[in-house]
C-alpha positions as CSV (number, residue, x, y, z in Angstrom):
1,M,-8.1,-3.9,-45.2
2,T,-9.9,-1.6,-42.8
3,I,-10.1,-1.9,-39.2
4,S,-13.8,-3.0,-39.3
5,T,-13.3,-5.2,-42.4
6,R,-10.3,-6.9,-40.3
7,V,-12.6,-7.2,-37.3
8,Q,-15.5,-8.9,-39.4
9,A,-13.1,-11.3,-41.1
10,V,-11.4,-12.2,-37.6
11,S,-15.0,-12.6,-36.2
12,A,-16.1,-15.1,-38.7
13,D,-12.8,-17.1,-38.3
14,L,-13.3,-17.4,-34.5
15,A,-17.0,-18.2,-35.2
16,E,-15.5,-21.2,-37.1
17,I,-14.0,-22.4,-34.2
18,V,-16.4,-21.9,-31.4
19,G,-19.7,-21.2,-33.0
20,A,-21.0,-17.6,-33.8
21,R,-23.1,-17.3,-30.5
22,D,-20.0,-17.2,-28.7
23,V,-18.2,-14.8,-30.3
24,F,-18.5,-11.1,-29.6
25,H,-16.6,-7.9,-31.1
26,S,-16.6,-4.2,-30.7
27,D,-20.0,-2.8,-29.4
28,D,-21.4,-6.3,-28.7
29,V,-18.8,-6.6,-25.8
30,G,-20.4,-6.0,-22.5
31,D,-18.6,-3.8,-19.9
32,D,-17.9,-6.7,-17.4
33,Y,-15.4,-8.3,-19.9
34,G,-13.1,-5.1,-19.8
35,H,-11.9,-5.0,-16.0
36,D,-11.5,-7.3,-12.5
37,E,-11.8,-5.4,-9.4
38,A,-8.6,-4.0,-9.2
39,L,-9.0,-0.4,-8.0
40,H,-6.6,1.3,-10.1
41,V,-6.2,-0.5,-13.5
42,A,-8.6,1.5,-16.2
43,P,-11.2,-0.9,-17.6
44,V,-10.4,-1.7,-21.5
45,T,-13.1,-2.9,-23.9
46,P,-11.5,-5.7,-25.9
47,M,-11.9,-6.1,-29.3
48,F,-13.2,-9.6,-29.4
49,V,-14.8,-12.2,-26.6
50,V,-15.1,-15.7,-27.0
51,R,-16.5,-18.5,-25.3
52,P,-15.1,-21.8,-26.0
53,S,-16.5,-24.9,-24.9
54,T,-13.6,-27.6,-24.8
55,P,-10.1,-27.9,-24.5
56,E,-9.3,-28.3,-28.1
57,Q,-11.2,-25.1,-28.8
58,V,-9.2,-23.0,-26.5
59,A,-6.1,-24.6,-28.1
60,T,-7.1,-23.7,-31.6
61,L,-8.1,-20.3,-30.1
62,L,-4.5,-19.5,-29.2
63,R,-2.6,-20.8,-32.2
64,Y,-5.2,-18.8,-34.1
65,A,-4.1,-15.9,-31.7
66,S,-0.4,-16.4,-32.1
67,E,-0.6,-16.6,-36.0
68,H,-2.7,-13.3,-36.3
69,A,-0.8,-11.4,-33.4
70,I,-4.0,-11.0,-31.3
71,P,-3.4,-10.8,-27.5
72,V,-4.9,-12.7,-25.2
73,T,-6.4,-12.4,-21.8
74,A,-8.2,-15.5,-20.2
75,R,-11.2,-14.7,-17.9
76,G,-13.0,-16.5,-15.1
77,S,-15.2,-14.7,-12.6
78,G,-13.3,-11.3,-12.8
79,T,-12.8,-11.1,-9.3
80,G,-9.0,-10.6,-9.3
81,L,-7.8,-7.7,-7.3
82,S,-4.3,-7.0,-9.6
83,G,-5.6,-5.9,-13.1
84,A,-4.3,-9.5,-14.7
85,A,-7.8,-9.9,-16.2
86,R,-8.0,-6.6,-17.8
87,P,-7.3,-7.0,-21.6
88,L,-5.9,-4.8,-24.2
89,A,-8.0,-2.9,-26.6
90,D,-6.9,-4.8,-29.8
91,G,-7.1,-8.2,-27.9
92,M,-9.2,-11.1,-27.4
93,V,-10.7,-12.3,-24.0
94,I,-11.0,-15.9,-23.7
95,S,-13.8,-16.2,-21.1
96,F,-14.4,-19.6,-19.4
97,E,-18.2,-19.5,-18.7
98,N,-18.9,-22.3,-21.0
99,M,-16.4,-24.4,-19.4
100,A,-17.9,-25.1,-15.7
101,E,-18.1,-28.6,-15.4
102,I,-17.2,-30.8,-12.3
103,I,-15.7,-33.8,-14.1
104,E,-15.0,-35.8,-11.3
105,I,-14.9,-36.1,-7.4
106,D,-13.0,-39.2,-6.5
107,V,-13.9,-40.0,-3.0
108,D,-11.3,-42.8,-2.4
109,D,-8.7,-40.8,-3.9
110,Q,-10.0,-37.4,-2.3
111,V,-9.3,-35.5,-5.7
112,A,-11.3,-33.4,-8.0
113,V,-11.2,-32.9,-11.8
114,L,-12.6,-29.5,-12.9
115,Q,-12.9,-27.3,-15.8
116,P,-11.5,-23.8,-15.1
117,G,-14.9,-22.1,-15.0
118,V,-16.0,-23.9,-12.0
119,G,-16.7,-21.5,-9.0
120,L,-15.6,-22.3,-5.8
121,A,-19.1,-22.3,-4.1
122,E,-20.2,-25.0,-6.5
123,L,-16.9,-27.0,-5.9
124,D,-17.5,-26.7,-1.9
125,E,-21.3,-27.8,-2.3
126,A,-20.5,-30.7,-4.6
127,A,-17.7,-31.7,-2.4
128,G,-19.6,-31.4,0.9
129,R,-22.3,-33.6,-0.4
130,V,-19.5,-36.7,-0.1
131,G,-18.0,-34.8,3.3
132,L,-14.9,-33.4,1.6
133,M,-13.8,-30.0,0.9
134,Y,-11.2,-27.8,-1.3
135,S,-8.9,-26.0,1.1
136,V,-8.3,-22.9,-0.8
137,Y,-10.6,-20.1,0.7
138,P,-9.8,-16.6,-0.8
139,G,-12.7,-15.0,0.4
140,E,-14.6,-14.8,-2.5
141,L,-16.6,-18.1,-3.4
142,S,-17.7,-16.7,-6.9
143,A,-13.9,-17.0,-7.9
144,S,-13.4,-19.7,-10.7
145,I,-11.1,-22.4,-10.2
146,G,-9.1,-21.4,-13.1
147,G,-8.7,-17.9,-11.8
148,T,-7.2,-19.3,-8.3
149,V,-5.0,-21.3,-10.6
150,G,-3.7,-18.3,-12.4
151,T,-3.1,-16.3,-9.3
152,N,-1.9,-19.0,-7.2
153,A,-4.5,-17.6,-4.6
154,G,-4.5,-18.4,-1.0
155,G,-6.9,-17.1,1.8
156,M,-7.5,-17.4,5.4
157,R,-7.0,-21.4,5.5
158,A,-3.5,-21.4,4.1
159,V,-2.0,-21.5,7.4
160,K,-3.1,-25.2,7.6
161,Y,-4.0,-26.1,3.9
162,G,-1.4,-24.2,1.9
163,V,-2.0,-22.1,-1.1
164,T,-3.3,-23.2,-4.7
165,R,0.0,-24.7,-5.6
166,H,-0.1,-26.7,-2.5
167,N,-3.8,-28.4,-3.4
168,V,-3.5,-28.5,-7.4
169,L,-2.0,-31.9,-8.5
170,G,-2.3,-31.8,-12.4
171,L,-3.3,-29.6,-15.2
172,Q,-4.2,-29.4,-18.9
173,A,-3.2,-26.7,-20.4
174,A,-3.1,-25.0,-23.8
175,L,-0.2,-23.4,-25.0
176,A,0.2,-20.5,-27.1
177,T,1.7,-22.7,-29.9
178,G,-2.0,-24.6,-29.9
179,A,-0.8,-27.9,-28.3
180,L,-2.3,-29.2,-25.2
181,I,-0.5,-30.5,-22.5
182,R,-1.1,-32.6,-19.3
183,T,0.9,-31.8,-16.1
184,G,0.9,-34.2,-13.1
185,G,-2.3,-35.8,-12.1
186,A,-4.1,-37.3,-9.6
187,I,-0.9,-38.5,-7.6
188,A,0.5,-37.4,-4.5
189,K,4.1,-36.8,-5.6
190,V,6.2,-36.6,-8.9
191,S,9.9,-36.4,-9.4
192,T,10.0,-36.6,-13.4
193,G,11.4,-33.8,-14.8
194,Y,10.3,-30.1,-14.7
195,D,7.2,-29.5,-12.6
196,L,5.2,-27.5,-15.2
197,T,2.4,-27.6,-12.9
198,Q,3.7,-25.1,-10.4
199,L,5.2,-23.3,-13.1
200,I,2.1,-22.7,-15.0
201,I,0.2,-21.8,-11.4
202,G,0.4,-18.4,-10.4
203,S,1.7,-17.2,-13.7
204,E,-1.3,-15.1,-14.4
205,G,-2.3,-16.2,-17.9
206,T,1.2,-15.2,-19.1
207,L,2.4,-18.8,-19.9
208,A,-0.5,-21.1,-20.7
209,L,-4.2,-21.5,-20.0
210,A,-5.9,-24.4,-17.8
211,T,-8.2,-26.3,-19.2
212,E,-8.7,-28.7,-16.6
213,V,-7.5,-28.8,-13.2
214,T,-7.0,-31.7,-10.7
215,V,-6.9,-30.7,-7.1
216,K,-6.7,-32.3,-3.8
217,L,-9.9,-32.6,-1.3
218,H,-9.6,-33.0,2.6
219,P,-12.0,-34.9,4.9
220,R,-14.8,-31.9,6.4
221,L,-14.3,-32.4,9.9
222,A,-17.4,-32.4,12.2
223,Y,-16.5,-29.7,14.8
224,S,-15.2,-26.5,14.8
225,A,-14.7,-23.2,17.2
226,T,-13.3,-19.9,16.6
227,L,-11.5,-17.8,19.5
228,L,-11.7,-14.0,19.6
229,A,-8.9,-12.0,21.3
230,P,-8.9,-8.4,21.9
231,F,-5.6,-6.6,22.5
232,A,-4.3,-3.4,23.3
233,T,-2.1,-3.1,20.6
234,V,-1.3,-4.2,16.8
235,D,2.1,-5.7,17.9
236,E,0.7,-7.6,20.4
237,V,-1.7,-9.5,18.3
238,V,0.8,-10.0,15.7
239,G,3.6,-10.7,18.0
240,I,1.6,-13.6,19.8
241,V,1.4,-15.5,16.2
242,P,4.5,-17.9,16.2
243,A,3.2,-19.1,19.8
244,V,-0.1,-20.0,18.7
245,I,1.5,-21.7,15.6
246,A,3.8,-23.5,18.2
247,T,1.1,-24.8,20.5
248,G,0.5,-27.8,17.7
249,C,-3.2,-27.3,17.6
250,A,-2.7,-26.6,13.7
251,P,-5.6,-23.9,13.5
252,V,-7.3,-23.4,10.2
253,I,-7.6,-19.7,10.4
254,V,-5.3,-17.3,12.4
255,E,-6.0,-13.6,11.5
256,Y,-5.5,-10.3,12.9
257,I,-8.1,-7.4,12.3
258,D,-7.2,-3.7,13.1
259,A,-9.8,-2.1,15.5
260,M,-10.9,0.0,12.6
261,T,-11.1,-2.4,10.2
262,M,-13.2,-4.2,12.5
263,A,-15.7,-1.6,13.4
264,S,-15.9,-1.2,9.4
265,I,-16.7,-4.7,8.6
266,T,-19.1,-5.3,11.8
267,Y,-20.9,-2.3,11.0
268,S,-21.2,-2.9,7.1
269,Q,-22.3,-6.6,8.0
270,N,-24.6,-5.4,11.0
271,L,-22.8,-8.0,13.2
272,S,-23.0,-7.6,16.9
273,L,-20.1,-10.1,18.7
274,G,-21.1,-9.3,22.4
275,I,-18.1,-7.5,22.9
276,P,-18.8,-4.8,25.8
277,D,-18.5,-1.0,24.6
278,A,-15.7,-0.3,27.2
279,L,-13.6,-3.4,25.8
280,R,-14.2,-2.5,22.1
281,D,-13.0,1.4,22.9
282,T,-9.8,0.1,24.3
283,A,-8.7,-2.7,22.0
284,Q,-6.8,-1.7,19.0
285,A,-6.6,-5.0,17.4
286,Y,-8.0,-8.8,17.4
287,L,-7.0,-11.9,17.1
288,V,-9.3,-14.4,15.3
289,V,-8.3,-18.3,15.7
290,S,-10.4,-20.8,14.2
291,L,-9.9,-24.6,15.0
292,E,-11.4,-27.9,13.6
293,N,-11.4,-31.4,14.8
294,R,-13.0,-34.8,14.2
295,D,-13.5,-34.9,18.1
296,R,-15.4,-32.5,20.1
297,D,-13.2,-33.1,23.5
298,R,-9.9,-32.4,21.7
299,L,-11.3,-29.4,20.1
300,D,-12.4,-28.0,23.8
301,G,-9.3,-28.9,25.2
302,D,-7.4,-26.9,22.3
303,I,-9.7,-24.2,22.6
304,E,-9.0,-23.9,26.4
305,L,-5.0,-24.0,25.4
306,L,-5.2,-21.2,23.3
307,G,-7.4,-19.1,25.7
308,S,-4.4,-19.5,28.5
309,L,-2.1,-18.7,26.2
310,V,-3.7,-15.2,24.8
311,A,-4.6,-14.6,28.2
312,Q,-0.6,-14.8,29.5
313,R,0.2,-12.4,26.4
314,G,-1.9,-9.7,27.3
315,A,-5.1,-10.4,25.7
316,L,-7.7,-8.0,27.3
317,E,-10.5,-10.3,27.0
318,S,-11.0,-13.8,25.0
319,F,-14.5,-14.9,23.6
320,V,-15.4,-18.4,22.2
321,L,-18.0,-17.9,19.6
322,D,-20.8,-20.0,18.7
323,G,-21.3,-21.4,15.3
324,G,-23.4,-18.6,13.7
325,S,-20.9,-15.9,15.4
326,A,-18.0,-17.5,14.1
327,R,-19.4,-17.9,10.4
328,A,-20.8,-14.4,10.7
329,L,-17.6,-13.0,11.6
330,I,-15.4,-14.9,9.2
331,S,-18.0,-13.8,6.5
332,A,-17.6,-10.2,7.5
333,R,-13.7,-10.7,7.4
334,E,-14.0,-12.0,3.9
335,K,-15.7,-8.9,2.5
336,A,-13.2,-6.5,4.0
337,F,-11.9,-5.7,0.8
338,W,-15.6,-4.5,-0.5
339,T,-15.8,-2.5,2.9
340,A,-12.5,-0.8,2.4
341,K,-13.5,-0.1,-1.3
342,A,-17.2,1.3,0.1
343,A,-15.0,3.5,2.3
344,G,-13.0,5.1,-0.3
345,A,-9.7,3.2,-0.2
346,D,-7.3,4.2,-3.0
347,D,-5.3,0.9,-3.1
348,I,-5.1,-2.5,-1.6
349,I,-1.9,-4.3,-1.2
350,D,-1.5,-7.9,-0.1
351,M,2.3,-8.0,0.8
352,V,3.7,-11.1,2.5
353,V,6.5,-11.3,5.1
354,P,7.8,-13.9,7.5
355,R,5.6,-14.1,10.5
356,T,8.2,-12.8,12.9
357,A,8.7,-9.5,10.8
358,M,5.1,-8.8,11.0
359,P,5.0,-6.3,14.2
360,A,8.1,-4.4,13.0
361,F,6.3,-4.3,9.1
362,L,3.1,-3.1,10.4
363,S,4.5,-0.3,12.4
364,R,6.9,0.7,9.8
365,S,4.4,1.1,7.0
366,R,1.8,2.9,9.4
367,E,5.0,5.4,9.8
368,L,5.4,5.6,6.1
369,A,1.6,6.2,5.3
370,T,1.7,8.9,7.9
371,A,4.5,10.6,6.5
372,A,2.8,10.5,3.0
373,G,-0.2,12.2,4.3
374,G,-2.2,8.8,4.1
375,A,-3.2,5.8,6.2
376,A,-2.6,2.2,6.0
377,I,-5.3,0.0,8.1
378,G,-6.5,-3.5,7.3
379,C,-6.2,-6.9,8.6
380,G,-4.6,-10.2,7.2
381,H,-3.3,-13.7,7.6
382,A,-1.3,-13.6,10.5
383,G,-0.3,-17.1,10.4
384,D,1.6,-17.0,6.9
385,G,2.7,-13.4,7.3
386,N,0.2,-12.1,4.5
387,V,-0.4,-8.5,5.2
388,H,-3.5,-7.1,3.8
389,L,-3.4,-3.0,3.8
390,A,-6.2,-0.6,2.5
391,I,-4.1,2.6,1.6
392,F,-5.8,5.7,2.2
393,C,-3.5,8.3,0.1
394,P,-5.5,10.5,-2.7
395,D,-2.5,12.2,-4.4
396,A,-1.5,9.7,-7.0
397,E,2.1,10.8,-6.9
398,A,2.3,10.5,-3.2
399,R,0.8,7.0,-3.3
400,R,3.1,5.6,-5.9
401,G,6.1,6.6,-3.7
402,L,4.3,5.1,-0.4
403,L,3.7,1.8,-2.3
404,R,7.4,1.6,-3.7
405,D,8.5,2.2,0.1
406,I,6.3,-0.1,1.6
407,F,7.2,-2.8,-1.1
408,A,10.9,-2.1,-0.9
409,L,10.4,-2.3,3.2
410,G,8.8,-5.8,3.1
411,M,11.3,-7.2,0.5
412,G,13.8,-6.2,2.5
413,M,12.5,-8.5,5.7
414,G,12.5,-11.4,3.1
415,G,8.8,-10.6,1.8
416,A,7.1,-10.4,-1.5
417,I,5.1,-7.9,-3.2
418,S,2.1,-10.3,-3.5
419,G,1.3,-13.0,-1.2
420,E,-1.9,-13.8,-2.8
421,H,-3.3,-11.4,-5.1
422,G,-0.6,-11.7,-8.1
423,V,1.4,-8.9,-9.6
424,G,-0.8,-8.4,-12.6
425,R,-1.1,-4.7,-13.9
426,S,-1.6,-2.7,-11.0
427,K,1.9,-3.6,-9.3
428,S,4.0,-4.6,-12.5
429,A,6.2,-1.3,-12.4
430,H,7.2,-2.1,-8.7
431,F,7.9,-5.5,-9.3
432,A,10.1,-4.7,-12.3
433,E,12.1,-1.8,-10.2
434,L,12.3,-3.6,-6.9
435,T,12.9,-7.2,-8.2
436,D,16.7,-8.8,-9.0
437,P,17.3,-7.9,-12.8
438,A,18.5,-11.5,-13.2
439,V,15.2,-13.2,-11.9
440,I,13.5,-11.0,-14.5
441,A,15.6,-12.0,-17.1
442,V,15.1,-15.7,-16.1
443,M,11.4,-14.9,-16.4
444,R,11.4,-13.3,-19.6
445,E,13.0,-16.7,-20.8
446,I,10.6,-18.9,-19.6
447,K,7.9,-16.6,-21.0
448,R,9.4,-16.6,-24.5
449,G,9.9,-20.5,-24.3
450,F,5.9,-20.8,-23.5
451,D,5.0,-18.0,-25.6
452,P,7.1,-17.1,-28.6
453,A,4.6,-14.9,-30.3
454,G,3.9,-13.1,-27.0
455,I,0.4,-12.9,-27.0
456,L,-0.5,-14.3,-23.6
457,N,-1.4,-11.2,-21.5
458,P,1.3,-9.2,-22.6
459,G,1.5,-6.2,-20.2
460,V,1.1,-8.3,-17.1
461,L,4.4,-9.1,-14.4
462,F,6.5,-7.2,-16.8
463,G,4.7,-4.0,-17.7
464,E,2.7,-2.2,-20.2
465,G,4.7,-1.7,-23.5
466,E,7.4,-4.7,-22.4
467,P,7.9,-7.3,-24.6
468,G,7.3,-10.8,-22.9
């Protein structure tokens, strides 16, 4: 059977599963299906794209792919930053754009049941209508719930509410064998057997594909305020974070932004924060702390407490931003990746280290970048030690060595290569090199148990050409 004949035959089989209008192959496949937003993972046009509408169709597609040795890559909105949504040339993309229904929002139990293609913006709007919110806020509200499950997405609110794995209560998932399973549910805790929900979250489409997600919702509090404090050094900003957390004010956002990144995001978003020029010229970094409360007076008291704290710890000044300015700053911060990309960043990393290790990690990372003939600038979720660095180092070989050195540095401090974007394809070589071989071996065994045919996102985590 020739390649074109095989493609036609497989396409006909896939059309039997999902319908002809939701099967695309070869030249009919749109460019968007070949990549996500990773900076250095080259696009690849897959052989097939299918758009299932039901969990049963997803399960049948996976069984078919296993039987015919067709690699499968899941796709939500394509907003990932690690290359995990980039398919293989002889593979199939399962796109969840036809599975984007909010099945239920339960106000009493404060949970939502969703199909994986639901966007975070849609969920936020629907939950807001009943006074609730979903707390995972990775900075790109066009992201899909399924994509956030795949990468264990975090974001700025993680310091208070945790990351995806702390907010997903249960899943329905399709296995590579064609089975549909349910894990967890609309319950607060479970101590029954292995926690398959947590195992699937963050597995980047290598173990199973979520076909339904049950998430925890939270009350949407009425009052909020944001404190902006410029400091003379980055070390002072990240050094004060443990004290901010220790106040007991339960901040919803604790971010650091270095001076160059602040200048870039405010310029690109045409944002004026009322900071005097002389102060802006002196500041090398900024602390951003957002609080929320159901009571206005309590919120005001917490803001006053934080203002006193940052003054004692060397802040050049502090500003309490009004609602519009605060939202504009947070929105600009969310777009930091796009600003860095437009500025010509050669890579973006999202290393996570213990909060107390952040000053030393940032200082040494900047030194390593300078020694490699480049630069490392950025911002991060200081409240949970998640550092986002834009790497400027055009020479590919020098950049590869620089990234390895930065990852090794952070891991030596008790950190991990990725805090929220995932390993994907972009970091798989560093992950394999720097991770304990015994840990890799256990992961491979888990992968084989879930995916005996090795069809689910081959090349992700373990590297191109590596068996699952």
